[in-house]
C-alpha positions as CSV (number, residue, x, y, z in Angstrom):
1,M,154.2,124.7,61.3
2,K,157.5,125.4,62.6
3,Q,159.3,122.1,62.1
4,I,161.2,120.9,64.8
5,S,163.7,117.8,65.5
6,G,162.9,115.2,68.4
7,K,166.3,116.4,70.2
8,E,163.7,120.3,70.6
9,F,160.3,118.4,71.0
10,A,162.0,116.2,73.6
11,S,163.3,119.1,75.8
12,L,160.0,120.9,75.2
13,L,158.2,118.1,77.0
14,E,160.7,118.0,79.7
15,E,159.6,121.9,80.3
16,K,156.2,121.3,80.3
17,G,156.6,118.4,83.1
18,W,156.7,115.4,81.3
19,E,159.3,113.1,82.7
20,L,161.4,110.5,80.5
21,K,160.6,107.7,81.2
22,R,162.9,104.9,79.5
23,I,164.7,104.8,76.2
24,K,164.0,101.7,74.1
25,G,166.4,102.6,70.6
26,S,166.2,105.6,68.9
27,H,162.8,106.5,71.4
28,H,162.4,108.3,73.7
29,V,159.3,107.4,75.9
30,Y,158.2,110.4,78.3
31,T,155.1,110.3,81.0
32,K,153.0,112.7,82.8
33,P,152.1,112.2,86.8
34,G,148.5,112.3,86.4
35,T,147.5,111.2,82.7
36,P,147.2,108.0,81.5
37,A,148.8,109.1,77.9
38,R,152.5,108.3,77.3
39,I,154.6,109.8,74.0
40,S,157.1,108.1,72.1
41,V,159.7,110.7,70.5
42,P,161.7,109.3,67.9
43,I,165.3,110.7,68.2
44,H,167.4,110.5,65.3
45,G,170.0,113.3,64.9
46,N,168.7,116.5,64.3
47,R,166.2,115.4,61.5
48,P,163.2,117.2,61.9
49,L,159.6,115.1,63.1
50,K,158.0,115.0,60.3
51,I,154.2,116.9,60.0
52,G,151.7,114.5,60.9
53,L,153.8,112.8,64.1
54,L,154.7,116.1,65.3
55,K,150.8,117.4,65.4
56,H,149.7,114.5,66.7
57,L,152.5,114.3,69.7
58,M,151.2,118.0,70.2
59,K,148.0,117.2,70.6
60,I,148.6,114.4,73.3
61,A,150.7,116.5,75.1
62,E,148.5,119.5,74.5
63,I,151.0,121.9,73.3
64,D,149.7,124.7,71.3
65,E,151.7,125.3,68.2
66,S,153.0,128.9,69.2
67,E,154.4,127.2,71.9
68,L,157.1,125.5,69.4
């Protein structure tokens, strides 16, 4: 699986219709109208997200691995 940073994943979420709701520290919280879920993306410079977290966030956002 390709590793991407929190910044890259956040921009991918915005392309998919997710909206930045708030920022608390280094975590950006995204919501999507019509979806009860919210996604908290850690933005720590250009450090890549860990694989387990990335897979979990992709599952919630309904993003396929080929879209990375």
